[in-house]
C-alpha positions as a printed Julia matrix, in Angstrom:
138×3 Matrix{Float64}:
   0.0     0.0     0.0
   2.84    2.39    0.8
   4.44    1.75   -2.59
   1.23    2.56   -4.45
   0.74    5.69   -2.32
   4.27    6.88   -3.02
   3.77    6.23   -6.74
   0.61    8.33   -6.7
   2.36   11.12   -4.81
   5.38   11.11   -7.13
   3.35   11.01  -10.34
   0.33   13.17   -9.58
   1.53   15.99  -11.86
   2.78   13.57  -14.56
  -0.64   12.28  -15.56
  -1.2    12.23  -19.33
  -3.83   14.8   -20.27
  -6.06   14.28  -23.3
  -8.0    16.92  -25.22
 -11.28   16.2   -23.42
  -9.69   16.7   -19.99
  -8.09   19.93  -21.2
 -11.44   21.14  -22.54
 -13.2    20.23  -19.29
 -10.57   22.17  -17.37
 -11.11   25.14  -19.67
 -14.85   24.98  -18.97
 -14.1    24.85  -15.24
 -11.99   28.01  -15.6
 -14.87   29.7   -17.44
 -17.27   28.68  -14.67
 -14.91   29.94  -11.96
 -14.58   33.3   -13.71
 -18.37   33.56  -14.13
 -19.08   32.72  -10.49
 -16.47   35.13   -9.13
 -17.74   37.81  -11.53
 -21.31   37.17  -10.38
 -20.46   37.6    -6.7
 -18.07   40.54   -7.15
 -20.12   42.27   -9.89
 -16.96   42.61  -12.0
 -17.49   43.12  -15.71
 -13.83   42.31  -16.35
 -14.3    38.72  -15.17
 -17.3    38.29  -17.49
 -15.13   39.43  -20.38
 -12.32   37.08  -19.34
 -14.85   34.22  -19.07
 -16.12   34.97  -22.57
 -12.59   35.03  -23.95
 -11.74   31.74  -22.18
 -14.92   30.17  -23.55
 -14.07   31.17  -27.13
 -10.5    29.87  -26.73
 -11.83   26.64  -25.23
 -14.23   26.12  -28.13
 -11.56   26.79  -30.78
  -8.43   25.28  -29.22
  -9.12   23.32  -26.02
  -5.62   21.84  -25.8
  -4.27   25.24  -24.78
  -5.49   24.36  -21.27
  -3.29   21.25  -21.09
  -0.83   22.71  -18.57
  -3.64   24.05  -16.39
  -5.37   20.66  -16.63
  -2.21   18.87  -15.54
  -1.97   21.1   -12.46
  -5.74   20.92  -11.82
  -6.01   17.12  -12.12
  -2.71   16.52  -10.32
  -3.84   18.75   -7.47
  -7.13   16.92   -7.24
  -5.36   13.55   -7.04
  -3.04   14.86   -4.33
  -5.92   16.46   -2.43
  -8.0    13.28   -2.68
  -5.12   11.17   -1.37
  -4.42   13.46    1.59
  -8.01   14.29    2.53
  -9.15   10.67    2.45
  -6.4     9.69    4.89
  -7.22   12.6     7.2
 -10.97   12.0     7.03
 -10.66    8.27    7.74
  -8.32    8.99   10.67
 -10.72   11.54   12.15
 -13.67    9.15   11.78
 -11.72    6.29   13.36
 -10.42    8.23   16.34
 -13.52   10.41   16.67
 -16.22    7.76   16.31
 -14.97    4.18   16.41
 -12.5     4.55   19.28
 -14.91    6.31   21.7
 -17.61    3.71   21.01
 -15.09    0.94   21.74
 -14.0     2.63   24.96
 -17.59    3.11   26.14
 -18.43   -0.52   25.33
 -15.36   -1.72   27.22
 -16.23    0.43   30.26
 -19.83   -0.85   30.12
 -18.52   -4.42   30.12
 -19.76   -5.46   26.69
 -18.2    -8.69   25.44
 -19.57   -9.31   21.96
 -16.97  -11.96   21.15
 -17.44  -13.78   24.49
 -13.72  -13.51   25.22
 -14.18  -13.53   29.01
 -16.23  -16.72   28.88
 -13.73  -18.35   26.52
 -10.78  -17.57   28.79
 -12.48  -19.04   31.89
 -13.12  -22.53   30.61
 -11.84  -24.98   28.08
 -15.18  -25.34   26.32
 -15.93  -23.68   23.03
 -17.93  -20.47   23.03
 -19.24  -21.05   19.53
 -23.01  -21.28   19.37
 -24.21  -24.67   18.27
 -26.99  -24.78   15.72
 -28.82  -28.02   15.37
 -30.53  -27.25   12.11
 -30.99  -29.43    9.08
 -30.71  -27.3     5.96
 -33.19  -27.93    3.19
 -33.25  -27.04   -0.5
 -35.67  -24.13    0.04
 -33.13  -22.48    2.41
 -30.7   -21.82   -0.43
 -33.16  -21.03   -3.22
 -33.7   -17.43   -2.13
 -30.87  -16.5     0.22
 -31.94  -12.88    0.58
């Protein structure tokens, strides 16, 4: 897992970019300019967005460098944020629940009973399976 993570981190800006990805990045730049222009009431950003849109429609591969940075940044951000988010969920949710269950004396795996005696703690099921049991398992 560490090797694949290091490969992703080393190569996140070396991803090959095709014309469609470059065009999508150009459209994202147009959208960003339009949204910022909408909230700031800047006519200059609307003009820049129009110019970017025309360039994107005529020659979308001009956004290849921006697409490489954009997509590489998203891969890096996804790698880092997923690790941070999973760590926060584990230590913020799973660990406190485990601590509370341990304090309350919960023993879902019957470990205390298993350690006291030499008998098995597995539940015995005396059930004869029939053909109708496996016809529709869900």
